[in-house]
C-alpha positions as CSV (number, residue, x, y, z in Angstrom):
1,K,128.6,122.7,75.4
2,E,124.8,123.2,76.5
3,G,124.0,124.8,72.9
4,F,125.7,121.5,71.2
5,G,123.5,119.4,73.4
6,L,120.2,121.2,72.6
7,S,121.4,121.2,69.1
8,L,121.5,117.5,69.0
9,T,118.2,116.9,71.0
10,F,116.7,119.2,68.5
11,F,118.2,116.8,65.5
12,F,117.3,113.7,66.9
13,S,114.0,115.0,67.6
14,V,113.2,115.8,63.8
15,M,114.9,112.7,62.8
16,Y,112.5,110.7,65.2
17,K,109.4,112.4,63.8
18,S,110.2,112.7,60.3
19,L,112.1,109.2,59.9
20,I,111.8,106.7,62.6
21,R,108.3,107.0,63.6
22,P,107.0,106.7,60.4
23,L,109.0,103.7,59.7
24,L,107.8,102.2,62.7
25,F,104.4,103.0,62.3
26,K,104.3,100.9,59.5
27,L,104.7,97.9,61.7
28,D,102.1,96.3,64.0
29,P,102.2,98.3,67.1
30,E,103.5,95.3,69.3
31,R,105.9,94.5,66.8
32,A,107.2,97.7,66.5
33,H,107.4,97.7,70.4
34,H,109.3,94.8,70.8
35,F,111.8,96.0,67.7
36,T,112.5,99.2,69.4
37,F,113.3,97.4,73.0
38,N,115.6,95.0,71.1
39,Y,117.2,98.1,69.2
40,L,117.7,99.7,72.3
41,K,119.3,97.0,74.1
42,W,121.7,96.7,71.7
43,I,122.9,100.2,71.0
44,H,123.4,100.5,74.6
45,R,125.9,98.1,74.4
46,L,128.1,99.8,72.2
47,P,131.2,101.5,73.8
48,G,130.0,105.3,74.5
49,V,126.6,105.2,73.6
50,P,125.0,105.0,76.8
51,A,127.1,108.2,77.8
52,L,126.0,110.0,74.5
53,I,122.5,109.5,74.8
54,R,122.4,110.8,78.3
55,A,124.1,114.2,77.0
56,I,121.9,114.5,74.4
57,Y,118.8,113.7,76.5
58,Q,119.5,114.2,80.4
59,V,118.9,117.8,82.1
60,E,120.5,118.4,85.6
61,H,119.6,121.5,87.4
62,P,118.2,122.0,91.2
63,A,115.2,123.3,90.1
64,L,114.2,120.2,88.8
65,H,114.6,118.2,92.2
66,R,111.4,117.0,94.1
67,E,111.0,115.5,97.4
68,V,107.5,113.5,97.4
69,F,106.1,111.1,99.5
70,G,109.5,110.8,101.1
71,L,111.6,110.1,98.0
72,H,114.1,112.5,96.0
73,F,113.3,112.6,92.3
74,K,116.1,114.3,90.2
75,N,113.2,115.6,88.0
76,P,109.5,115.2,88.2
77,V,109.0,113.4,84.7
78,G,108.6,109.9,85.0
79,L,107.8,106.8,82.6
80,A,104.2,105.4,83.4
81,A,103.9,101.9,83.8
82,G,102.8,99.8,80.6
83,L,105.8,100.4,78.6
84,D,108.7,98.5,80.5
85,K,106.0,96.0,81.8
86,D,109.1,93.3,82.8
87,A,112.0,95.8,83.9
88,K,113.8,94.8,80.9
89,L,114.6,98.5,79.9
90,Y,114.5,100.8,82.8
91,K,118.3,101.6,82.8
92,E,118.1,102.4,79.1
93,L,114.8,104.2,79.2
94,S,116.5,106.2,82.4
95,N,119.2,107.3,80.1
96,M,116.8,109.4,78.2
97,G,116.0,111.8,80.8
98,F,113.3,110.5,82.8
99,G,113.6,110.7,86.6
100,F,112.0,107.7,87.5
101,I,110.7,104.3,85.9
102,E,107.6,102.7,86.5
103,I,107.5,99.0,85.6
104,G,104.4,96.6,85.3
105,T,101.9,96.1,85.7
106,I,103.2,92.8,87.4
107,T,101.1,89.6,88.5
108,P,102.5,87.0,91.0
109,K,102.3,84.5,88.0
110,P,103.2,84.8,84.1
111,Q,100.5,85.5,82.1
112,S,100.2,85.9,78.1
113,G,97.5,88.5,78.6
114,N,94.7,89.0,75.8
115,P,94.9,87.6,72.1
116,P,96.5,89.7,69.5
117,K,95.7,91.6,67.9
118,R,95.6,93.8,70.7
119,L,97.4,97.3,70.4
120,F,95.9,100.0,68.1
121,R,97.3,103.5,67.1
122,L,94.6,106.1,66.3
123,I,97.3,108.1,64.4
124,E,94.5,111.1,63.8
125,D,93.7,111.5,67.3
126,Q,97.1,110.9,68.5
127,A,96.4,108.3,70.6
128,I,96.4,104.6,71.5
129,I,93.8,101.7,72.4
130,N,95.3,98.6,74.1
131,R,93.6,95.5,75.5
132,M,96.9,94.0,76.5
133,G,95.4,92.4,79.9
134,F,98.5,92.4,82.1
135,N,100.6,90.4,79.8
136,N,104.0,89.9,81.6
137,E,106.7,87.4,82.8
138,G,105.9,87.3,86.2
139,V,107.0,89.2,89.6
140,A,110.1,86.7,89.9
141,A,111.3,87.4,86.7
142,A,111.2,91.1,87.4
143,V,113.1,90.4,90.7
144,E,115.6,89.1,89.1
145,R,116.3,92.2,86.6
146,L,115.4,94.7,89.1
147,K,118.4,92.9,91.4
148,K,120.6,94.7,89.1
149,N,119.4,98.1,89.5
150,T,122.1,100.4,90.9
151,N,120.5,104.0,90.5
152,V,117.2,104.0,88.8
153,L,114.3,105.4,91.1
154,I,111.3,102.6,90.4
155,G,107.9,102.5,90.9
156,G,106.3,98.7,91.1
157,N,103.0,98.7,89.7
158,I,101.0,95.4,90.7
159,G,97.9,93.6,89.7
160,K,96.0,90.4,90.0
161,N,96.4,87.4,87.7
162,K,93.6,86.8,85.3
163,I,92.5,83.6,86.8
164,A,92.0,84.9,90.5
165,P,88.7,85.7,91.2
166,N,88.2,89.3,93.0
167,E,87.4,87.9,96.5
168,Q,90.8,86.2,96.3
169,A,92.5,89.6,94.6
170,V,94.4,90.7,98.0
171,D,96.4,87.5,98.0
172,D,97.9,88.5,94.7
173,Y,98.5,92.0,95.3
174,M,100.1,90.8,98.5
175,A,102.5,88.2,96.8
176,C,103.6,90.9,94.4
177,F,104.0,93.5,97.5
178,E,106.1,91.0,99.4
179,A,108.2,89.8,96.2
180,L,109.0,93.4,95.0
181,F,109.5,95.2,98.3
182,N,113.3,95.1,98.6
183,Y,113.7,96.0,94.8
184,V,111.5,99.2,94.3
185,D,111.1,102.2,96.1
186,Y,107.3,102.9,95.7
187,F,104.3,100.9,94.7
188,V,101.4,101.3,92.8
189,V,98.0,99.4,93.0
190,N,96.2,99.1,89.7
191,V,92.7,98.2,89.9
192,S,91.9,100.7,87.2
193,S,92.6,99.0,84.0
194,P,89.8,97.8,81.7
195,N,91.5,94.9,79.9
196,T,90.9,92.3,83.0
197,P,87.5,91.4,83.4
198,N,85.9,92.6,86.6
199,L,88.9,94.5,87.9
200,R,87.3,97.8,87.9
201,T,85.0,96.8,90.5
202,L,87.8,96.6,93.1
203,Q,87.5,100.5,93.1
204,E,84.4,100.5,94.7
205,K,84.6,101.7,98.2
206,E,84.2,98.5,100.4
207,P,86.7,96.1,98.5
208,L,89.2,98.9,97.6
209,K,89.4,100.1,101.2
210,A,89.8,96.3,102.7
211,L,92.6,96.0,99.9
212,L,94.5,99.1,100.8
213,T,94.0,98.6,104.1
214,T,95.3,95.0,104.0
215,L,98.5,96.5,102.0
216,Q,99.2,99.3,104.0
217,T,98.8,97.3,107.5
218,A,101.7,94.9,105.8
219,N,103.9,98.2,105.0
220,N,103.4,99.1,108.6
221,Q,105.3,96.1,109.6
222,K,108.5,96.7,107.7
223,A,111.5,98.4,109.2
224,K,111.3,100.8,106.5
225,Q,108.0,101.7,104.8
226,K,107.6,101.9,101.0
227,P,104.8,104.7,99.8
228,I,101.7,103.0,98.1
229,L,100.0,104.7,95.6
230,L,96.7,104.2,94.0
231,K,96.0,104.3,90.4
232,I,92.7,105.5,89.3
233,A,90.2,105.4,86.2
234,P,89.4,108.7,84.7
235,D,86.0,107.6,84.4
236,L,85.1,107.8,88.1
237,T,81.9,110.2,88.8
238,D,82.7,113.3,91.2
239,D,81.0,111.0,94.0
240,Q,83.3,108.1,93.4
241,L,86.3,110.6,93.4
242,L,85.3,111.8,96.5
243,D,85.0,108.1,98.1
244,I,88.8,107.7,96.8
245,I,89.9,110.8,98.7
246,E,88.1,109.6,101.7
247,I,90.1,105.9,101.4
248,V,93.3,107.5,100.7
249,Q,92.9,109.7,104.2
250,Q,91.8,106.6,106.2
251,T,94.0,103.9,104.9
252,H,97.2,106.5,105.0
253,I,98.5,105.4,101.6
254,A,100.9,107.8,100.1
255,G,98.9,108.9,97.0
256,V,97.4,108.8,93.6
257,I,98.2,108.2,89.9
258,A,95.5,110.2,87.8
259,T,94.8,108.8,85.5
260,N,94.8,105.3,84.1
261,T,93.3,105.0,80.4
262,T,89.5,105.6,79.6
263,I,86.7,103.5,78.0
264,T,84.8,106.4,76.5
265,R,85.4,107.5,72.9
266,E,84.2,110.7,72.4
267,H,85.4,113.3,69.8
268,L,87.5,110.6,68.0
269,I,88.2,110.8,64.1
270,S,90.2,107.8,63.6
271,A,88.4,104.8,61.8
272,N,89.5,102.0,64.5
273,Q,88.2,104.2,67.4
274,Q,85.5,101.1,68.3
275,E,88.5,98.8,69.3
276,T,87.8,97.5,72.8
277,G,90.4,98.5,75.7
278,G,91.5,101.5,77.1
279,L,92.2,104.8,75.3
280,S,95.3,106.9,76.0
281,G,96.8,109.8,74.3
282,K,95.9,113.5,73.6
283,P,91.7,112.6,74.1
284,L,92.5,111.8,77.5
285,K,94.3,115.4,78.5
286,Q,91.4,117.2,79.6
287,R,89.9,114.7,81.3
288,S,92.8,113.5,83.2
289,T,93.5,117.0,84.4
290,E,90.0,117.7,85.6
291,V,90.4,114.5,88.0
292,I,93.9,116.0,89.3
293,R,92.3,119.3,90.0
294,F,89.5,118.0,91.5
295,L,90.9,115.4,93.8
296,H,93.9,118.2,94.7
297,Q,91.2,121.0,95.4
298,K,88.6,118.5,97.3
299,S,91.4,117.0,99.3
300,G,92.9,120.3,100.4
301,G,96.5,119.1,98.8
302,T,96.9,116.6,101.8
303,F,98.5,113.7,99.4
304,P,100.4,113.8,96.3
305,I,99.2,113.1,93.0
306,I,101.3,111.8,90.0
307,G,99.6,113.2,86.6
308,V,99.6,111.4,83.7
309,G,97.0,111.5,80.7
310,G,97.5,113.0,77.3
311,I,101.0,115.1,78.0
312,F,102.4,115.9,74.2
313,S,104.3,119.3,75.0
314,E,105.7,121.6,77.7
315,E,102.4,123.1,78.1
316,D,100.8,119.9,78.9
317,A,103.3,119.0,81.5
318,L,102.8,122.6,83.1
319,E,99.1,122.3,82.9
320,K,99.2,119.1,84.9
321,L,101.4,120.5,87.6
322,A,99.5,123.6,88.0
323,A,96.2,121.5,88.5
324,G,97.9,120.0,91.5
325,A,100.2,116.9,90.2
326,S,103.3,117.0,92.3
327,L,104.9,114.5,89.4
328,I,104.0,113.7,85.9
329,Q,104.5,110.3,83.7
330,L,104.3,110.0,80.1
331,Y,103.3,107.1,77.7
332,T,101.6,107.7,74.6
333,G,103.2,111.3,74.1
334,F,106.6,109.4,74.5
335,I,105.7,107.2,71.5
336,Y,104.3,110.0,69.2
337,E,106.8,112.7,70.4
338,G,110.0,110.8,71.3
339,A,112.6,111.3,74.1
340,G,113.1,114.9,73.2
341,L,109.9,115.6,75.1
342,I,111.5,114.6,78.2
343,K,114.2,117.3,77.9
344,R,112.0,120.0,76.6
345,I,109.6,119.5,79.6
346,N,112.5,119.7,81.8
347,K,113.8,122.8,80.4
348,A,110.6,124.6,80.4
349,L,110.3,123.7,84.5
350,I,113.6,125.2,84.8
351,N,112.7,128.0,82.7
352,N,109.6,128.7,84.8
353,A,111.4,128.4,87.8
354,N,113.5,131.3,86.8
355,C,110.8,133.3,85.7
């Protein structure tokens, strides 16, 4: 049975890379995204298909289980925020083997984001540049969809609306926190996207400490607290990262996600490398691992880290975990490699545990 499942996974991985991905990559990236979402929704309505997809991609093994910031993860491989912004496909994506799904970034009010064209493939670099700008249908729409969730572990990535000045940003984060509280398992405070004007200034020490203190104070008043994590940029200096460690420890939030997209453009070869926005994918791999290792070592491992950035293989995943990550997330690697990557990582983790 296991051999048959592995054969199916290999077959679909080859088909994705040789047939499906080339066809999707002929489409505009944003159009391909919507087409794929609609297709996955449709095939999951066919009798027997969800069970078949789970049989192909899901891996169950005690060695994969993780207890992190008070939550139980059936495996440590999650989907990063940005793909399922509006909680439209979390059940279907979970069937593909993810241990958890992070939705968002969600803002209090719906917003269209930045004008197209705003999503670019850098195929030669195995990367993506996006300047989406927190396009989403607002927190109320996400809540309605999450009310139907039964067993998917969900992270809620929250941000502020573009029209909200930074001086009032805390109100937007609090609005999302309160609205989502009963429907997500953990929160992620996103102050590191480069695509909302002036958002990254909220990463500075004093405004960040004030924002996280406000959220954690509200969290402490709940009957049962939810973990709050901070998502940081890979472009921070060592001194800024030391500030992050201090703030996490002082505000008693649960941990850090390292890292978001980068604004740097070093060592790229693709013709469209100068498009503005955040860069994700293979070029981010080394820097995100450096940030994870720095945070883990300098903090003495006092808080968990979710590692994300440039994971395209089992070796990349193991490298992030060895650097100090407790969990990992995929985004661009999932788009380039397909769902087979999730299973390959989980199988490698089992084999590594058995060595």
